[in-house]
C-alpha positions in Angstrom: -16.7 -3.6 24.0 -19.3 -6.1 22.9 -18.6 -7.9 19.6 -21.5 -7.5 17.1 -21.0 -8.8 13.6 -24.6 -8.5 12.2 -27.1 -5.7 12.2 -30.1 -4.5 10.2 -30.7 -0.8 9.6 -33.0 1.5 7.6 -31.4 4.2 5.5 -33.3 7.1 4.0 -31.8 9.7 1.8 -33.1 13.2 1.8 -35.7 14.5 -0.8 -34.8 17.3 -3.1 -36.3 20.7 -2.4 -39.1 22.1 -4.6 -38.5 24.8 -7.2 -40.1 28.2 -6.7 -42.4 30.2 -9.1 -41.7 33.9 -8.4 -41.5 37.2 -10.3 -39.3 40.2 -9.8 -41.3 43.0 -8.1 -39.5 46.4 -7.8 -40.6 50.0 -7.9 -40.6 51.5 -11.4 -40.1 48.1 -13.0 -43.5 47.1 -14.1 -42.6 43.9 -15.9 -39.9 42.1 -13.8 -39.0 38.7 -15.2 -39.1 35.3 -13.4 -36.7 34.9 -10.5 -37.8 31.6 -8.8 -34.7 29.5 -7.9 -34.2 25.7 -8.0 -34.5 23.5 -5.0 -31.5 22.1 -3.2 -30.3 18.5 -3.4 -31.2 16.1 -0.6 -28.5 14.5 1.5 -27.1 11.2 0.5 -25.9 8.3 2.8 -22.4 6.9 2.5 -20.5 4.1 4.1 -16.9 4.6 5.0 -14.5 1.9 6.1 -12.8 2.8 9.4 -9.8 0.8 10.5 -10.3 2.0 14.1 -13.6 0.0 14.4 -13.9 -3.7 14.9 -17.6 -4.2 15.7 -21.1 -3.2 14.5 -22.4 -2.4 17.9 -23.2 1.2 16.9 -25.8 -0.1 14.5 -27.4 -2.6 16.9 -29.2 0.2 18.7 -29.2 3.1 16.1 -31.5 1.3 13.6 -32.6 4.3 11.4 -30.4 6.8 9.6 -32.0 9.6 7.7 -30.5 12.5 5.8 -32.2 15.9 5.7 -34.2 17.2 2.7 -32.9 19.9 0.5 -34.2 23.5 0.9 -36.9 24.8 -1.4 -36.0 27.5 -3.9 -36.9 31.1 -3.2 -37.5 34.3 -5.1 -34.8 36.9 -6.1 -32.9 34.1 -7.9 -32.2 32.3 -4.6 -31.5 28.6 -5.0 -32.2 26.2 -2.1 -29.3 24.9 -0.1 -28.2 21.3 -0.5 -28.4 19.1 2.6 -25.3 17.6 4.2 -24.5 13.9 3.5 -24.7 11.3 6.3 -21.5 9.3 6.8 -21.8 5.8 8.4 -18.5 4.6 9.6 -18.1 0.8 9.6 -15.3 -1.7 10.3 -13.1 -2.8 7.5 -14.5 -6.1 6.1 -18.2 -5.1 6.3 -20.6 -6.4 3.7 -23.7 -4.3 3.0 -26.6 -6.2 1.5 -30.1 -5.1 0.4 -32.4 -7.0 2.7 -35.2 -7.3 0.2 -33.2 -8.6 -2.8 -30.2 -10.0 -0.9 -27.8 -8.3 -3.4 -24.5 -7.0 -2.2 -24.5 -3.2 -2.3 -20.9 -2.7 -1.1 -18.0 -4.5 0.4 -15.6 -2.4 2.4 -12.1 -3.9 2.1 -9.8 -0.9 2.2 -9.5 1.6 5.1 -11.0 4.9 4.0 -13.0 3.4 1.2 -16.2 5.4 0.6 -19.4 3.8 -1.0 -22.7 5.5 -1.8 -25.6 3.5 -0.2 -28.6 5.8 -0.9 -28.6 8.8 -3.2 -30.3 12.0 -2.2 -33.0 13.4 -4.5 -32.3 16.2 -6.9 -33.8 19.6 -6.4 -36.8 20.7 -8.5 -36.6 23.5 -11.1 -37.9 27.0 -10.4 -39.6 29.1 -13.1 -36.3 30.9 -13.7 -35.1 27.6 -15.2 -37.9 27.7 -17.9 -37.4 31.3 -19.1 -36.9 31.5 -22.9 -37.1 34.2 -25.5 -40.7 33.2 -26.3 -41.8 32.2 -22.8 -40.9 35.3 -20.9 -43.3 34.8 -17.9 -43.2 31.0 -17.2 -45.2 29.8 -14.2 -43.9 26.2 -14.3 -42.0 24.7 -11.4 -41.3 21.2 -10.5 -41.1 19.4 -7.1 -37.9 17.8 -5.8 -37.1 14.2 -6.5 -37.5 11.7 -3.6 -34.4 10.2 -2.0 -33.7 6.5 -2.0 -34.8 4.5 1.0 -33.6 1.0 1.8 -33.4 -1.6 4.5 -29.9 -3.1 4.5 -28.2 -5.8 6.4 -24.6 -5.3 7.7 -22.4 -8.4 8.0 -18.9 -8.2 9.3 -16.2 -10.6 8.1 -12.9 -9.9 9.7 -9.9 -9.4 7.5 -7.2 -11.9 8.5 -4.4 -13.8 6.8 -4.6 -16.9 9.0 -7.6 -18.5 10.8 -7.4 -20.9 13.8 -9.8 -23.8 13.7 -10.4 -26.5 16.3 -12.4 -28.0 19.2 -13.0 -26.0 22.4 -10.0 -26.0 24.7 -7.6 -27.1 21.9 -5.3 -24.2 22.8 -6.2 -21.7 20.0 -6.4 -18.7 22.4 -3.1 -19.7 24.1 -1.5 -20.0 20.6 -2.6 -16.6 19.5 -1.5 -15.1 22.8 2.0 -16.8 22.4 2.6 -15.5 18.9 0.8 -12.1 18.7 -0.2 -9.1 20.7 -3.8 -10.4 21.3 -4.9 -11.1 24.8 -8.1 -13.2 24.7 -9.6 -14.9 27.7 -8.0 -18.2 28.6 -9.6 -20.7 31.0 -9.9 -24.4 31.6 -13.6 -24.8 30.5 -15.1 -25.1 27.0 -16.2 -22.1 24.9 -14.0 -19.6 26.7 -13.8 -17.7 23.5 -17.2 -16.2 22.7 -16.3 -14.0 19.8 -13.4 -13.7 17.2 -10.1 -12.2 18.3 -7.5 -10.7 16.0 -3.8 -10.7 16.6 -0.9 -9.2 14.6 2.1 -11.5 14.5 5.4 -9.6 14.0 8.0 -11.8 12.2 10.6 -9.1 11.6 10.9 -5.5 10.5 8.1 -4.8 8.1 7.1 -8.4 8.2 3.8 -9.3 9.8 0.5 -11.1 9.3 -2.9 -11.2 11.0 -4.3 -14.2 12.8 -8.0 -14.7 13.7 -9.2 -16.9 16.6 -12.8 -18.0 16.5 -14.9 -19.9 19.0 -14.4 -23.7 18.9 -16.4 -26.0 16.8 -18.0 -29.3 17.9 -19.7 -32.1 16.2 -23.3 -31.1 15.3 -22.5 -27.5 14.9 -24.6 -27.5 11.6 -27.6 -28.3 13.8 -26.8 -25.6 16.3 -24.7 -27.5 18.8 -22.4 -25.3 20.8 -22.1 -21.9 19.1 -22.9 -23.5 15.7 -21.6 -22.0 12.5 -22.2 -18.5 13.8 -18.6 -17.3 13.4 -17.2 -19.4 10.6 -17.9 -16.6 8.2 -14.9 -14.8 9.7 -12.6 -17.4 8.2 -13.8 -17.0 4.6 -11.3 -14.2 3.8 -8.3 -16.0 5.3 -5.5 -17.4 3.1 -4.6 -20.3 5.4 -6.4 -22.4 8.1 -4.5 -23.8 11.1 -6.3 -26.9 12.4 -5.2 -27.0 16.1 -5.6 -30.4 17.7 -5.2 -31.2 21.4 -2.9 -34.2 21.6 -3.4 -34.5 25.4 -7.1 -34.3 26.1 -8.2 -34.3 29.8 -10.6 -37.2 29.2 -8.7 -40.3 28.2 -11.8 -41.6 26.4 -11.7 -38.7 23.9 -10.1 -39.7 20.6 -8.2 -36.7 19.0 -8.6 -38.3 15.5 -12.4 -38.5 15.8 -12.6 -34.9 17.0 -10.3 -33.7 14.1 -12.5 -35.5 11.5 -15.7 -34.0 13.1 -14.3 -30.5 12.6 -13.5 -31.1 9.0 -17.0 -32.5 8.4 -18.6 -29.4 10.0 -16.4 -27.2 7.8 -17.5 -29.0 4.7 -21.2 -28.7 5.7 -20.9 -25.0 6.1 -19.0 -24.0 2.9 -17.2 -26.2 0.4 -14.9 -23.3 -0.6 -13.8 -22.8 3.0 -13.2 -26.6 3.3 -10.9 -26.4 0.2 -8.7 -23.6 1.5 -5.1 -24.5 2.4 -5.1 -26.2 5.8 -2.2 -27.1 8.0 -2.2 -29.5 11.0 -1.0 -28.1 14.3 -0.6 -30.6 17.0 -0.7 -28.7 20.3 0.0 -29.4 24.0 3.0 -31.5 23.5 4.3 -30.4 26.9 1.6 -32.6 28.4 3.0 -35.7 26.6 6.2 -37.4 27.9 9.1 -36.8 25.6 9.6 -40.5 25.0 6.0 -40.9 23.8 5.7 -37.8 21.6 7.0 -39.2 18.4 5.0 -42.3 18.7 1.7 -40.4 19.5 2.3 -38.0 16.6 3.0 -40.8 14.2 -0.1 -42.7 15.3 -2.3 -39.7 14.9 -1.1 -38.9 11.4 -1.5 -42.5 10.3 -5.1 -42.9 11.6 -6.1 -39.4 10.4 -4.6 -40.1 7.0 -3.1 -36.7 6.8 -0.6 -35.9 4.0 -0.3 -32.1 4.4 2.1 -30.0 6.5 2.3 -30.9 10.2 3.7 -28.8 13.0 4.3 -30.0 16.6 4.1 -27.3 19.2 3.3 -26.4 22.7 1.6 -23.0 22.8 2.0 -22.8 26.6 5.8 -23.1 26.5 6.1 -21.7 23.0 8.0 -24.7 21.8 7.9 -25.1 18.1 6.1 -21.7 17.6 8.9 -19.9 15.8 9.2 -22.4 12.9 5.4 -22.3 12.5 5.4 -18.5 12.4 8.1 -18.3 9.7 6.4 -21.0 7.6 3.1 -19.1 7.8 4.7 -15.8 6.8 6.4 -17.4 3.8 3.0 -18.9 2.7 1.2 -15.6 3.2 3.9 -13.5 1.5 3.7 -15.8 -1.5 -0.1 -15.5 -1.7 0.2 -11.7 -1.5 2.4 -11.5 -4.6 0.5 -10.1 -7.6 1.0 -11.7 -11.0 2.1 -9.1 -13.5 1.1 -9.8 -17.1 3.7 -9.3 -19.9 3.7 -6.0 -21.6 3.0 -6.6 -25.4 5.1 -3.5 -26.3 8.4 -5.2 -25.3 9.8 -8.6 -26.1 9.6 -11.0 -23.1 7.4 -8.4 -21.4 10.4 -6.2 -20.4 11.6 -2.8 -21.6 14.8 -2.7 -23.7 16.8 -1.1 -20.9 16.1 -4.0 -18.6 17.0 -6.5 -21.3 20.3 -4.7 -21.9 21.1 -4.9 -18.2 20.3 -8.6 -18.1 22.5 -9.2 -21.1 25.4 -7.3 -19.5 25.1 -9.3 -16.3 25.2 -12.6 -18.2 28.3 -11.4 -20.1 
């Protein structure tokens, strides 16, 4: 299925039905009272996060979504029927923006989350609604309220714990294939990956995290070189970035340090917050380097790159060094997932008395 992460659609909620002005007419009842019912409510439009979807391709071609109007009220105390709501199913991680004001209407982050995008109009009042003790034959009725109409922009940002960053052919797709269940296209030419790929890495029972592989960046991406910054938005929700560097490029004239610095500069041009995320250095393709030269080449790279963060030496093809990397990533992600619980002011030290007694017994 084609990967689409942007779409613009029109949404129109239904109008409310008009109220009815009617009077009861029966044989031998000369003065029947008002019996005009209210109009029905127009259909609303909702967005629902669906974990089974991973692209916005459904909205690339279906650009307009309208809900039906509510039915008008009728005589004999008949109220108009409300129209059914329209449910738009979208991938988890979709951001819905108002195209005119550029304000965020909704951000779908949980599977099954339901957000109102456009409210249907309320139905109008029939003359039965205006009956009082002094106004026994009202002829007033009101039309239904119009439904909301908007032009919205849908933007998908995949939900992943870890993002892979690097030049084309650095081995990102091979790495995600080696550690997860993802099977992206792998070939020996640049820009093999044309859209983000997600892979679930199983560390152990009930221990896993999600990795996102995006197309490679090159110098000048801010000016549109290569695929530009088109897919960098998918890394903005990650907790950790893995900067994958090819230590054995095909062209001997290519300097891995210069390429690594170019990637970091492009990241900074795109978004400072993304640049400031935790970033680890992953030196790949060590199987292409003779064993007696590996330590020297790694040390030279780190010295010239002036890197002081975590460094992992791997070969994604032979899976050498991948297991320590996986366990380190899981520990980092699990720590980031922990929620800080504030102390409860009702108890000393933020703990109930029962827990304090148990702690005292253990110390004794």
